[in-house]
N, C-alpha and C positions, 0 to 999 in steps of 0.2 A: 118328329116324334121320337121320343127316347125309349130305349129298350126297357127302362123301368116301368113304363106305362103300358107295355104290351103283354098280352097273355101268350101262351106257348104257340098257338096257331098263328097269331100275328107275327111273332118272332120268326117263325119258319117262313112266312110269306115275305117278311122284310128281308130275310137272308137271301131269298131267291131273286131279289131285285138286282138286275144285271147292271154292269157298268154302262152298257148301251142305253139303258133306261135313263140313267143320270145324264148321259150325253144328249139324249133326245130332249130332256127337260131344259138343259142348258141351251140347246139349239133354239128351242121355242122362245125362251126368254131373250136370246140375242136377236132373233128375228123381230120380235115386238119392239125391242129397244132401237134397232137400226131403222125400223119403219117409222118410229116416232121421231127420230133424228131427221130422217128423210122428209117427213111432212113438215117439220120445223124449218128445214133448209129451204123447201119450196116456198113456205110462207114468208121467210125472211129475205129471200132473194129479190122479191119485189121492192124491198126497202134497203137493198144492199148499199146503195149510194149514200143514203142517210146514215146507215149504220157505220159506214166507213168514215164519214165526216165526224161522227161522234167519237170514234176510236182515235181519230187523228188529233183531237183537241189537246191531249197532254203534250204533244211535241210542237204543234203549230203555234200554240200560245207562247212557247219559248223561242219561236223563230219569228216573232213579231207578225204572226199571221201568214207567213210565207207558205206556199204550197210545197208538198213533196214532189219529187221528180220520178219519172220512170224511163227506162232505157230500152224497153222492148214494147212494140205495139200491142202485144197480147197481155201485158202486165195488168192494165186496168180490169180486164175481164177476169183474169186469174185472181186478182185481189178481191173483187166482188164475190167470187165463188167462195173464197176462204172466209171472208167476214160473214157471209150468209150461213156457212157451215158452222162457224163458231157460235153465232147467234142461235142457230137451230139446236145446237147441243145444250145451251143454257135454257132455251125454251122447252126442250123435251126432258130436261133433267129430272123433274118429278116422276115422269113415266119410267125413265131408265132406272132411277133409284127404287121405284116400286117393284120393278122386275128383279132387281138385286135382292130385295127383301123376300119376294115370293120364291126365289130359288133357294135361299138360305133357310127360310122359316120352317121347312119340314124337320130340320135338325134341332128345333127348339122345343122347350116345354110348352104345354098348352097355355100356361100362365104368361109365358114370355111372348107368345104370339099376339097378345093384345097391344103390344108396342108398335104394331104395323103403322098406324096413322102418325103417332109421334115420330117414328123413324123417318118416314117419308117427308114429314114437315121439317124436322130438324136438319136432315141431310140436305134438303133443297135450300133451306135458309143458309146453311153453312157454305154450300156451293156458291150461291149467289153472293154471299158476304165476302168470300175469298176473291171473287172476280171484282167486286166493288172496292175492296181494299187495294188490290193491284192497280185499278184504274184511277182511283181518287187520291191515293196516298203514295204507294210505292213508286209507280211510274213517274208521276210529276216530279217527285223529289230527285229520283235518279237521273231523269232527263235534264232537269235544271242544272244539276251538278256537272253532267257531261258537256252540255252546251256552253256553260260558263267557263269550263276548263279549256274549251277550244275557241274562246272568244277572239283569238288572234287570227283565226282562219274563217273562210267563207263556207258555211255548212251547205252540203248538197246531199241530203238524205233521200234515198230511193224508197218508194212505197213498199217494195218487196222486203227490203232489209228491216224497215220499221215494223211492218206487219208480222214478220217472223219473230221479232223481239217481243212485240206486245202480245202475240198469241201464246208464246212460251210463258211469259210472266203471268198473264191472266189465267190461263188454264192451269198452270202450275200452282198458283195460289189457291184457285178453286179446289183443287185436289188436296193440297196441303191442309186446308181448313176442315178436311174430313178426319183429322187425327182423332178427335173424341169418338167418332163413330167407329173407326177401326179398333180403337181400344175397347169399345163396348162389345163388339163381336168377339174379339180375342178373350175378353173376360167371360162372357156367357158360354163360350165353348171350353172354358177352363184352361186356356193356354197361358194367360197372364193373370196377375192380381195386383192390387194396389201396392202391396209390399214389394213385389218384384219390380214394379215400375219405379218406385222410390229408390230401391237399391241400385238400379241401373240408370239413375238420373244423369250421371256424368257421361255415360255412353250416349244417352239420348241427346244431350247437349252437343256432343261432337257430331252426331248425325245431322242434327238440326243446322249446325253451322255449315256442314258440307252441302246440304240441300240449299241453304241460303246462298252459298257461293255459286251454285249452279244457276239459281234463278236471278241473282243480282246482275244487272248489266255491267257493273263495275266491280272491281276487287277491293275497293276501299272499305274500311271498317264501319264508318257511319251508315253506308248503304246496306251493308250486310246486316247491321243491327235492325234496320227498318224491316227486313224480311224475317230475321230470326226471332225477334221479340214476340210477334203474334204466334209463331210456331211453338215457342216455349210456353206461352200462356195456355195455348190449346192442349199441350201435353199435360200441364198441371190440371187443367179441367178434366182431361182424360183420367188422371189419377183419382179424382173425386168420383167420376162416373164408374170407374172400376171398383172402387170401394163400396159404392151403393149397390150396384148390381151383383158384385161378387158376394156380398153379404146375403142378398135375397136368394141367390142360387144355392148357397150353402144351407140356408134355412129350408129351402125346398127339398134338398137332398135328405136333410135330417127328418123332415116330416114324412118322406116316403119310406 
């Protein structure tokens, strides 16, 4: 709720809201989010072996179907725990994103709160799309390049090393695909606008390439372009989002 929409009594009541009240609200949203991920983890742990087999496809198909190896007897159990947790995060993502909206929405205009369902839907789709992009496009191309580069050697990839790589890339891409949503929030809170984003495009490109270098398994330019191209496109989409909602917000302020 904005101060423009409050009368004097409401303003005084709002001013008395303590920092602890905000922390209590944050704690409540975190508990619900963690609980949702926990339930997702329990549900996915039953299928952990199948989930792992699915995640291993990008590399095993480049190893002519050879299995990965492990060096510690506890590794398989640890791996199944990790893949179940990651799958639980994706399964619970709509609930988690809904909690994010519920925590932020009190700071929005009443007219902006109607975007709750579109927000949860779009962020969930973007989150899943980021993971799908990493699994179906980015990882296979990067792994194919790396394995072909080492064709003179006998590959012996451990499951822990591979899973750490794939978790970083998949979750990283899933979060990176939230760029338009981040820009949406920065816009409706008046922190950025379309003109600012366009003016600082060159700095955005630099940051995008740095993020791509972190996510990319290799440091070669072609693989970096695989990761940076969708990020740049999402940033451009964010500029359009900022222009649309920034204009609506300015109009709302003029009407008030």
